[in-house]
Each structure stands twice: as structure tokens, then as C-alpha cells.
N, C-alpha and C positions, 0 to 999 in steps of 0.2 A: 125204534128204540136202539140205542147204542149197545153193541155187544159188550159183554163184560170184559172180554179180552182186550177190546179197544179202550175200555175205561181204565184198565190197569196201566196201559201204556200211555194214556193221555192223548189229547189232541195235538196236532202238529204245531199249533200256535204256542203251546205251553212247553213243548219239549224242544231243546236246542238240538242242532245237528250232532252233538257229541254226547248223547244219552247212551244208556247201556244197551240200546237195541242195536249193537254192532253185529253185522251178519257173520255167520260162521264161515271161515275161509273155505272155499270149495276144495274138496279133496283132489289132490293131484296137481292143482295149479300152484298151491302154496300161498297165493296172494288173493285176498278177497277183493271183489270189485264193489266199491262204495263211493260213488261220485258225490254223494250228499255231504260227505265230511270235508272240512276245510283244513288246509295245512296251516298250522300255527306259525307265526313269525318268530322263529328261533326258540331256543329253550333256555331255561334258567340253569345256571351252573349249580349242580348239587353240592358243590364244595363252598359255595358262598356262605359267609358267616350269617347264620340265622338265629342262633341261640347260644347263650353262654354255657360253657361246660365247666362243671366243678372239678377240681383236682381230686385224684383218688386219696382216700384217707385210710390209714392203717386201722385194722380192727383188732382191738385188744380184749374184746369181750369173750366170754366162755360159752356163749350161745350164738346160734345163727342170728343175723342182724334183725330179721323180721320178728322173731320171738322175743329178742331182747327189747325191741321197741314196744311190743305189745304189752309187756308186763312191767317194765321198769322206767319208761320214759313218758313224758307228757307232751312231747312235741319235738320238733327239730328245727333246722334252719329255716328262716323265713323264705317264703316263696317256693319251698319244695312241696312235693305231694304229701310227704309225711306230716306236714304241719296241719293238714285238714283231717287226718284220721281220727283225732280225738273229738271232733265235732260230729255228733250223729247226724244232724241235718245235712251237713256237707257230704257225709258218707252216703246218705240216701240219694242226694242229687247226682253225685258222680257215679253211682252204681248202675243207674239205668242209662248206659251208653250204647251207641250203635255197635252191632257186631259185624265184623268183616272177616269173611272166609279167606283162606290162603291156599292157593293151588300153585305149587311150584314144581318145575321140572327136576329130574334127578341131578343134573349137573348144577343147578342152582342150590340144591340142598348140599351138594358136595362142597361148594365154596364155603358155606356156613359151617359145615362140620370141620373143614380144614382150619377155620378160625377158632375152633374150640367150642362150638355150640352143637351138642349132640341132637338137639331138636330140629336141626336143619334151618331152613330159611325162616320158618315160622318161629322157632326159638330165638333167632337173631333179632327179628323185628318186634316181637311181643313186648319186651320191657319198654321200648320207646313209644309204643302206641297208647299207653294209658294216660299220658299227659302231653298234650301238644303245646309247644312253646308259643307264647304270645296269646293274644286275645282272638277269639273266634266270634264273628258277627253272625247272628241268626235272625231272620225275619219271621215274625209270627203270622197268623192267619189274616190279620188286618193290615199287614205291611209295615208294622213298627219293628225297628231293628234294635237289638241289644247285644252288647259284647260280653262274652264270658271268658274268663281266664283259667277255667278248670275243666275245659272240655277235652275229651279224648275218645278213643275207640277201643274195643276189645277184639283181639284176634282169636278166631276159632279155626279148627282144623277137622276135616272129616277123615277119620282113619279107616283102615281096612278091616279092623276087627268088629265083631257084632257089637251093637249098641243097645242100651236099655232105654225104653221109652215108656211114657205114662199115658194111658188112655184117659178119656174124660171121666171114667168112673173110678180112677185112682188105682188101677191095677198095674202091676209090673208085667210088661209083655216083652218077649225077646224080639229083636229086630235084626236078624242076620242079613247077610248079603245074598238075597234071593230075589226072585221076581215079585211083583206086587201082589199077585194072587197068593203066592206062598207066604208072604209076610202077613197078609190079612188072615190066612188060615191059622198061622202060628199065633197071631195076636188073639184070636178068638178061642184058641184051645189051651194056651198056657197061661196060668194065673198063679201069682205068688204075692207075698206082701208088698205093700207100696214102696216104690223106690224112694219116696220122700222120707220114709223112716230110715233107710240106709244112709241117706245124706245127713239126716239129723244125727245119727249115731257117729258118723265120721266127724262131724263138727264138734260134738261133745267130747269125743276121744281126743281131738286136737287140743281143745281148751284144757282138758284135764292133764294131758301130757305136758303141755307148755307150763301150766301152773306147777306141776311136780318138778319139772326141769329147772324152773326159776327158783324154787325153794332149795333144791340141791346145790345150786350155784350162788346162793346168797342174794337173789334178786327179789325176794319177797318184799312187798311195800312195807316200809318202816312205820311204826305206830305214830311217831311224831310227824312224819310226812303226811299221813292221812289226817292227823289232827290239825295241821296247818290249813287244810281245806276249809275248816270252819270259818276262818276269817278271810278267805279269798273270795273273789267275785264269782268264781266258778265252783261254788260249793255243791252245785247240782251236777257236776261233771261225772259221767259214769266211770265205773272201774275199768282198768285196761282189759281185764278178761271179758267184760261185757261188750266192750267195743270190738274186741277180736271176734266174739261170737256173732255180733251183728254184721260185721264186715264179711266174715266167711260165709254166713248164711246168704247174704246178697250176692256173693261171688259164685254160688252154685248156679250153673247155667245149663241145666238139663233141658233139651229142646222139647217143649210141650205143645200140643195143638191148640190149647185154649189161651195162650198169650204168645206174642211174637217178639218179645224183647230179646230172646236168645236166637231168633232167626236172623240170618245175615241180611243186611241192607246193601251190601256190596261184596265183591270178592276181588282178590289180587291174583292176576294171572302172570306169573313170573317165569322168564327164561333167562339164560345167561349167554354171554358172548362166546362161551365154549361150545354151545350147541351147534351141530353141523347143519341142522334144518330148523332154525328157530321159528319160522312162520308156520311150518307144518306142526310143530310142537304146540304152538299157540292154539291152532285149530283143535288139536286133541284135548288140551286143557279146557278150552271153551266148552267143548262137548261134555267133558267130565264135570264141569260146574253146573250142568243142567240135569235133565231127567235121565241122561245116560249114566249118571252116577246113582246107583240104587242105594247108596248109603244115605242119601238125602231123603228124609221122610216124605211121604206123599202129601202131607198137609203143609209143607214149607213151599212158599212161592219161589220160583227160580228166576223170575224176571227182574232180578236185582242188577245193580250197576256192575259192569266189568271194568276193572282198571288194569292196564297192561304195563308191566315193568320189565325193562331190560337191565339186567345186572351185568355191569362191566367189571372185569377183573383188572385192577390197576397194576398188578404185579406181573401178569403174564400175557395179556391180550393187547391188541392194537386199538387205540382210541379212535383212529380214523375209520376203521372198519365198523366199530361199534356205532359211531355217529351216523354213518351211512345206513346201517341197518335200522337205527332208531328213526331216521327220517322216513324210511320206507314204512315203518310201523305207524307213524303219525298220519301218513297219507291214507292209510287203509283202515285204521282203527279210530281216528279222530284225536281229540285233545286229551282224552283220558289215558295218557301215556307218560312214563317217567323213565329217565335214564339214571340209574342208581350206580354210582361209581364207588366201589369199595375195594379194599385190599383182601387178598385171600391168605396172606401169611398170618400165622398165629401170633398172639400178643402175650408175652410173658412178663408179668409183674409190672409195677408202676414205674414210669419214667416221664420225661418231659413231653413226649408225644402220645401219651396214653392216658385214658380216663377209665374209671370203673363203670362197668355196665350197670344201669339202674336195676333195682330190684322190682320184681313183679309183685304188686300189692294186691291185685285182684286175682287171687289164686284159690282154687278149691281146697277143701279140707284134705282130700286125698293127696294132692300135690304137696301141701305143707307137711303132712305126715311123712311122705316119702323123703322130703328134705331133712326132717328130723332124723329119720333112720339113716340117711346117708351121712349126716353129720356124726351120729353115734358110731357108725362103722369106720369113719375116718379119724376117730379119736380126737375130735375137736379141731381138726385142721381147717383152715380158711377155705371157703368154697366160692370166693369172689372170682368174677371173670372180668377181664380187662379188654378194652377195644381201642383201636387207634382213634385219636381225637377227630381226624378227618372223616373217618367212617361214621362216628357218632353225629357229626354235623350233617353229613349227607343223609343219614336215616331220619334225623329230625326234620330236615328240609322236605324230605319225601312225604312224611306224614302230614306236615302242615299244608303242603300243596294239595295232596290228595283230599284232605278233609275240607279245606276252605274253598277249593275250586271245583270239586267234583261231588263228594259225598253229601255235604250240607245242601248245596243247590239242588242235587238230585232229590233229596228227601223233601225239600221245600216245594219242588214242582209236583211231587206225588201228593203231598198234603193238599195243595190247591186243586189238583185234578180230582182226587177222590172226594173232597169236600163239596166241589161244585156239581159233580156228576152222580154221586151216590148218596152222600149224607144229606145234602140239601133236599133231595127228593123224598127222603124218608122222614124229615122233620116236620114238614108242613101238614096241612089238613088232608091233602091227597095221600101222603105217605102213611098217615095214621089209618085212613080208610082202607088202603091196600093191605096194611098189616092186619086189620080186623077181618078183611075179606079172606086173607090167606089162612087165618086161624079158623074161621067159622063157615066159610063158604067154599067156593071152588066147585069141584064135581060132587062134593058131598061134605057135610060138616065134619069137623075133626072128631067129634064124638061118634058120629055115625060110622066114619071110616075105622075108628078103633074097634067099634063093636062088630063091624063087618069082618075084619081080619082076625078078630079074637085075640089079638096080642096086646092091645092097649098101648101100642107104640104111637109115634108121632104121626101127624097128618101127612098125607102124600104130598101136600104143598110145601112141606118144610124142607129146607135145604140141609138140615142136620141129619146125618146118617147114624142112627144109634148103634147099628151093628159094628161100624168102624170107629165110632166115638169121636168124630170130628166133622167140621165143615170142609168142603173142598176149597182150595185157595181162590177159586173164581167166584165163590158165593158172595152175595152182597154183605152178609154178616161177617165173613172173614175179611173182606176188604175194609169194612168199617172198623173192625178190631185193629187191623193194621194201621188205619188212619189214626186211631186213638193212641196207639203205641208210638207211632212216628211223632205225633204231636207231643207226647210225654217226653220222648228222648230229645226233641228239639226245645223242650221246656216252655211250650205253649200250653200251660196247664188249664187255661179256661176252655180252649177248644177240646182238649183231652177230656175234661170233666163232662162237657156237654155230649160228647160222643159216647163215652162210657155209660152215661145216664140213659141215653136213648137205646143203647144195646141191651140193657138189663131186661126190658120187657120181652124183646125178641128171644133172648136165651131162655127166659122163664117159660114162654109159650112152647118153645121147642124142647123143653126139658133137658137142655144142655147144661147140667148143673155145675160142672167145673167152669165152663164159660161164664155162667151166671155168678158164681162166687168170685171169680177173678175180676169181672166187670164191677161188681159192688165194691170190692177192695180197692181197686185203682180209682174208682170214682171218689171214694172217701179220701184217699191219699192225694189225688189231684186237687180236690177242694181245699185241703189243708195247705197245699203249696201255692195256691193263688194268693198274691200279695193283697190282702184285704183285711178289714177288721173282722175278727171272729167273734160274733155275738153268741149269747147263750142260746138263742133260738136257732141259729145256724148249727151249733154243735148238737142240739137235741134232734132237730128235724132232718139234718143231712148226715152228719158224721155218725151219730148213734144208730140211725136206721140202716145205713148202708153197711157199716161194719158188722152190725148184728146179723143182717142178711148174709153177708159173706161168711161169718163164722158158722151159721147154721148150715149153709150149703157145704162148706169145707168139711165140717165134722160129721154131720148127720147124713148127708146125701152122697158125699164123695169119699169119706174116710181119708182126708188129706190133712192131718194135724200140722204138717210142716207149713202148709199155706195159711192155716189159722194162726199159727205163731208169727208168721211174717206179717199178717194183717195187724195183730196186736202190737208188735214191736214198732212197726212203722207208724202206727197211730200214736203210740205213746211218745215217741221221740219227736214227732211233728207237733204235738200238743204242748210239749214242754217249751217254755219260753214265750208262749202266746198269752200270758196274763194269768192272774190267780185262778180264775175259773177254769181255764184250759189246763193248768197244772193239776187242779183237783181232778178233772176228768182223766188226765193222763195216769194219775195214781190209781184211780178206780179201774181203768182198763188193764193196768198191770196186775192189780189184784184179781181181776177177772180171769187172767190167764192161769193163775194158781188154782182155779177151781175146775180146770179142764180134766184133771186126773191123768194127763198123758205126759207130764213134764218129768224129765230125768232129774236126779238129785243136783247135778251141777247147774242145770238151767234154772231150777227152782231157787237155788241160793243166789244166782246172778240177778234174777228178777227181784228177789227180796232185797238185795242190796240197792237195786235201782229205785225201788219204792222208797227206801230210806233216804236216798239222795234227793229224790223229788220232794219228799216231805220236809227235809232239812232246808231246802231252798225257799220254801214258802215263809217269808220273813214277817208278813203281816204289816199293818199300817198303824201309824200313830205311836204315841209314847208307850202304850200298853201292848203294842204289837198284835192288834186284833187280827185274827185270821191266820196267825202263825201255827205251825204244826210241829213245834219242837219236841213235844212229848211223844207224838206219834212217830217222829223220826227216831227218837231214842228207842222206842219199842221195836221198830223194824230193824234197827241196827242190832238190837239184842237178839231178835229172831235170826238174823243173818249170822250172828256169832254162834248161835246154837247149831245152825245147819252146817257151818264150816267145821265145828267140832265133830259133828257126826261123820263128816267126810274125812276126818283125820288131818285137818289143816289148822294147827294151833296158831300159826303166824297170822293168817287172815282172821281167825276167830278173835284173837287178841286185839287186832286192829279195830275190828267193828265194836268190840266191847269197850275199848278205850274211847271210841267216838261217842257211844251211848253215854258213858260216864262223863265225858266232857260236856255234852249237851245238857245232861241233868244238872251238872254243877253250874252251868251258865244261866239257869232259871233264876230270875230275881223275884223276890217277894213270895216265894213258894217253898214248901218243904221239899228238900232235895232228895227225895226217895222215890222209888219206883211204885206206881199205883198198882192196885189189885194184888191180892195175896199170891196168885199163881205166877204173875210176872216177877214179884219180889223173890219168890222161890227160885225161878229160873235164873234171875240175875245173880243171886248169891251162889248158885251152883256153878255158873260160868266163871265167876270170880275165883271160886275155889279151884276150878280146873286150870285157870290161868296161872295160879301160883303153885300148882302141883302137877307133876308129870303123870300121875296115875290116871288111867282111863277106866271109868266105871262102865259096867254093862247096863246100869239103870238108865232109862231114857231121860234126857235132859228136861223134857217138857211133857206133861201129861195132857194130851189134847182132850181126853175124856172129861177132865174136870175144869177145863178152861172156859170161862164165860164167853159167849159169842153174841153177836148182834142179831136180833130177830128183825128182818127187814119189814115184816108185816106189821108188827106192833111197836117197833122202835125202842125195844127194851133189851137188856142183857138177860140171857137165859143160860141155864146150865147145859153143857154139851152132853151130859149123861142122859138127857131126855131125847137126844137126837140119835140117828143111826150111827153106828161105829164107823170110824174112818177106814178107808180102803187101804190096801197095801200095794205098793208098786211092785213090779215084776222082780226087782232085785232086793226086795225086803225093805226098801226105804219107805217110811211112813208118810203118806200123803192124805190129808183129811178130805172128806167129801165136800161138795159144794156147800158153802156156808160155814165151813170149819176153819181151816188155816187162814184163808184170805180175809175172813171177817172177824177174826179173833180180836176182841177188845179195841183194836185200832179203828175199826169202822164205827164205833159208837159215836153218835153226834156230840155227846158231852164228854168225850175222852179228855180233851184239853182242860176241862173244868172238873174232872173226876176228883173226888176227895182222896187225899193222900193217906196211906195207912200208917 
């Protein structure tokens, strides 16, 4: 049997001589011996024109550019990355991008800092990594090629301060810079609330602060602008605040053991021409990118691609010496090398030879909050950075060459290797028999082993370590999970779905519930991303079952509400636009999230708005518009207006109320009033608040008297006969399951309900 370490590296026939298995340079010699590598015939000039650069534009807004776009704009120039941000499906596609770690020497960071980038070399490269110029051709598992024009990578950095990690049971564990034994001891002894909750609080704080800042600077969406969406083709377009929440949620990249999207697939090892011993420094950085760096968690595989970069200072260094050093690097490290020629002089203000540095759109909530605080401290002064146009062209050429010639082929070879040597053996009859044998046989049955040790833990044949909460990177389950994630990032969704689906049983048998929840979630998402006709049977037997299993594991077994919300939002956005039946399921899943009882006020109102937009987009068929949900859309717009009023946002409340009024006025052949006494009372209260600045303490809607839909009997019942609604931690009223999310709108005859 092939050792698992050999399986991870792949057979020699599948790996080219320029793979990441570059030997560590021997200490003392400074130059590694690697006769297997071939010297490439020349290098491509990094200053060759490879992408067009836009000229810098002056910023006259009163908010940082990212927040201004999130709340006041609906797009930007064609071909730019911003033009995809308002499309939730495109946001989901581009969010799952390969991660690349950056290990740079001190002199390389100094060059970037001299150019005005406090984050060093990582901060200089990061804005250019998110979108690679031109199309990237990717081959799937069957050899078919497809070109993508929105592909990119995300740069990550391992810092020296302690890091927070999440175990498979959803607990926050400290992960300081100590030995592995000390780390395991601290992870088993220190427990605190889930880090997922802290991430969610940061995202909600960002959305709230951005909405308040937009209102103060007059950027609140106008009523007429929202009403114009009624006649547009994108009437189901989500609100800017909702898009910002979704994008920021997908930008959170906490490294977790149960999914490898945030694990690096490659790393950049960078030295500059200023270094007196560059090859020795490369040897040190190579070692630091592996297990010698105890900041890298033990569940992260370190056999990723190494890409070597020599940064040449055009202003102070000799290009002849840098070229000679680069040729030496190529002979000993292979083709995965690049000579990056940039200037070290700072760039002040726009001129003929200068362009504005692109904005990072995939940033965490903490980073955006820091930007807002910095903007407030600087009293609204511009925070734009500028870079020489030649440097921008060189960096874009670097990322395109690294991605198309190294990272994508490396990931494709890994997918082929793991699929042939690991996954294929576990999918057949023999693999199923071995899985059953591992579960029930071996030296003793799983039940007998659990009874023998008295702990009820996993079978000794399981590769999952419940005390540590993860699989080792060499375990077959971890390799297959990495195979599924690589396929997903390469957008081979059919292979990703089959791999996730086969892993669900293994994770369930091993009681690795976080792994199980994530596999179910990604299986459902992958199935929705496969270009195929989505039938009703497929939605009920595949999507519903897998998302239900993911939600149960996330909420009940792991206490990870952040993962549950990600499952819901991804499912909702991928179902929208897949036909009337899929849109109906999308609205129901969004309503389901309101029943969790864990949503904050701002997230609750954003999801309520999204339900209204989805209902509004269901136009119906024929002259009578059979199947339309206009009255339900008006209801949810009214509820969103009530929630915005409770949050003290009269501008947004008035906009939603105006949309509800416009929809009701557009109803032909029907009495244009709100159905049900409770909703008429709420509607009139909101209209009175819109015309008056007085804020009453009386609640806008009495959930205790609102009729709800009884799922068992299919009739409307009085909520006074049901348990009282629960209260959120901050006093915001959230009804129990079956209350808010099923109120009146879920009644099957709501569209035909008699008007009062």
C-alpha cells in the first residue's frame, strides 16, 4: 500500500520537476543541490504590458470609498471588480479563492514600507491579488477546460502574536506560540464562548456603523430610488447593507480544522536584492514556512507550493547583479521563481506616471472597522495610496504568472493524485466494505471498544482524535476534505459534491460533528452550483436534506450559529433565480433563519428585507399573474419598515413603507387595502410615524394577537394560544419558532385572503 505521505506528494509521473517539493538549502553551503530541476530558457520581463491600468480619480465623497459603494452605489465601471459585488451569486463564486501565505524577509518589508505601505510586502501585494487580469483556464477532473475572468487569490500572513482557533466542538481555544504539547494542553483547559459569535458581532457592528455613517452624510437610499426598482429587471436585487453583510461574512477567514478553504495552497518566499545572504535567507524562510513555524496550526498541511520571489530595487540596486542572482535561484529552486522589479521611492499624489492602489474588497469586519476609525480620526481626509504605474504592471504580471503557471497546475495535479489514489479507493464496493469494517470490526467492535474504555468515545480504528478535535493532515479523511475544497476552489463542483457526499458518512461515524456539518453544507452548495436543471425532486431530496443536517449539527451539536447562518444565506442566494419553485424555497429558507432565535436586530431586518425582495420578484404567469406574491411582498416590506423603526432608522423605514404602498397601489382588480386587522393596524401606525417625528414607546406590532399559520392543520390560529415570544439579549423582541417568520405571510391563501 502506498504510504499516505507519498500520496500527498503524488507519483513522479504526475508531478513535474518544478513542484513545491524543493529541497531545503543545506545550512552552511547557502545553495541547495537539486539536479532534477531544469533551468528555464530566459525570463519574462516583469515590466511588459500585461494589463491596462485605470487613471487615478479624485475622491469627493465624505465616506471611505468602500463604505460609500456599499450603501449608495449599485455598481461601477464595467470590467472592474466592484461591478460583481452586487450579484450575490458572483460574490459567492469569488469568495472561495485559494489562500497564499506570504513569508518575506525584513529587507523586503522595508522596501514596501518605504513606498508607503505599513503592512510591508504583504500589504503591498494584497490589493492586486484579489483579481488577476485576463482569463484563467482551469481543467476539471475529466480534462475539460474552462476560462474564468474573475479568478484571484487571497494573501494571508502568519503573525507573531497569539491566535484564536476553533476546535470541532465550537469552543474558543488560545493558540499561543509554544510547543505542540503546550498548545494541546491549553486548548483542552481553556474554554470560552465561540469565536464565531465574536466574528458575527464584528460584522453586525460594521454594518450598523456604516448605515449610521451613511445617514449622517446624506447617503441613505432615497424613496424614489427604491421605488424605481419595482419596474426594473433587478427588482429582487438585495439591499446594499445585505450585500455588505454577506461579503464580510464570507471574508472572515479564521483557520479551522474542519474546512481547508482558509488553509494555504501555496506560499510566497520573498527576499530582496538588498540582502547580503539571499540564499541563506531563503533557506530560513523555507524552514519557517513549515513545521518550524509553530504559529501554523498542527491540522494545516505544510506540503503546499513554495514560490520564490526576488524583489529588485530599481532605484538603488544593480540589475546585472540581481539577474545573476535570479539565474542562480532558478537553477536550484526550479521554475517557480519570479524577478519582481519595483521602485522603493514613495509616490505622492496623482500624476502621469502614477495610479491609485486598488482597494481590498475581501477584508474582515475588524479591518473595515479599523479603517472607519482611522477615517474618523483623520477628520475625513483621503486615505488613498498611489503607486507607480510600472510597479502596478509588474505586480499584476507577477500574480498572473504565479497563478496560471504554478498555483492552478499545482492544484490540478493534487486533485488528480488524490482522486486516483485516495478517493477512488473509498468510493467502490471495496471502500464501502473497509468503511464498515473500520466501524464495526477490527480488534473489536466500536460498541465493544466504547464499553471497554467506559468513555463512549470513538473506535480505536477511527482517525479522528476527539481530545484534540481534528484529523491529522495525513489522515485519508483530511486528504479527501482537501480534495473536495480544492475542487470547489477550482470550480469543479461535480467532483466537489461527490467528495463531500462520500465524506458525510465517515464524519458521522467518527462523531466529528463540525466536519459533518461543514460537509453537508458544502455538498448542498456544490449541488446548487452545478450547471443543471434544478428539479423539485432534487431540491427536496438533496438540498433540503443536506442543509437540514448541516443546521442540526451546527446548532445542536457544535453550537456554531455563524456556520448555520452561512448555510442559510448561501442556500438562499443560490436558489434565487433558479425558477419559481426555487425562489419559493429560497424565501422559506430565509424565513427559517428567523426562527433560530439567535439573530441580532440588524441581521433580522436585513433578512426580512431580503424576503420582501424575493417575494416581490415572483411575477407569476399569464394575464392574471398566477403565482405572484405581491401581497406577501407588501407584508414583508411592512414588517421590515417596522423593524427599521424599532432600530431608529426612519429613512430606511420610510423607504420600505413606500415600497409596500406602491405594491398595494399596483394591485389591479382588488381592494387596495392591507389584509387582516393586525396588519392594517401596523400599516396605519407606520404611516402615522412617517408623517410625525414623535417616537412612541408602544410596540408597533403586537405579536401576541397576530394570527399565524398552523403547519399541522393549515389554518390561521391566534398567537395568544401559543407560548409567548422570547426576548433577545438586548431587549429586541424575537418571536419563537412559528411566530414572526410564519405570521400571516405563510398562509397558503394569503394572496386570496379577503380584504377588510
